[in-house]
N, C-alpha and C positions, 0 to 999 in steps of 0.2 A: 607610536606607530600608527601611521595613516592607511586604511586599507580603501583602496579605489573598484569600485561596482560600476559594470557597464549596464546600459540599459538591457541588455538580453538577458545577462545573469540575473538580474533584480526581478525580472519578468518571468524567469524560470523557478525562481525563491518565491514569487507569489502564486504561481501555479502550484507547486510542491506544496504549500501550505494551504490553496484552498480545496485541493483534493483529498489531503487527507483530515480538513476541517469535514468536508462532505462524507467522507467514510466516517467519522466518529459521530456525527449528526444523525446519519441514516440508521446507522448500527448501537445505536448508545443504549438503547433497550437491551440488545444482546449482551453486553459487557457486564450487567450484573446476574446472569443466569451461571447456575452452578451445575457441572463444571464449566469454565469460561470457553466458550467457543473456539477453535482453530482458527486466529487471526489471519493468517495465511490463506487458508481456505474460503475466508471472507472474502480476503483482499482479491483473489481470483473472480471473483464476481463481480469486481467492476468495472467499467468501460476499459477495453485495451488502450485507451489514451492516457487513461489515469495513471499519474505516479504511484498511489497504492498498489496498481494491478502490475506495474511492472516492477516494483520492489519485491510483491507476493510472488512474480513469475521466478526472481531471480533466486531468491529464498526457497522455493519450492524446488526448483533444479539442483540445488547446493545439498539439500537435506534428501534427495532423490538418491544421493549416491550412498545416503546411509539407509536406504531400504524404505523410506518415507514415501507414501502413497498422496498424492494429491489429485484433484480432479479439475481439470480447464474444460468447460463446458462448451468451448469455440472451438 
């Protein structure tokens, strides 16, 4: 099976990878803390343009229906 990718699709994939790489690099020291910090809350502190922020915002909205509270400082 051959899969074809458009330039915009590849660019978006590279942005997602770069955003998550930046998130992991900046917060790596926190990933060894006990207890592990809430990754969704950490994601909400990223730039609003970041794919990490967008994913964290979607997940926080889903979990809000279960009574979970997240703070978005914007």
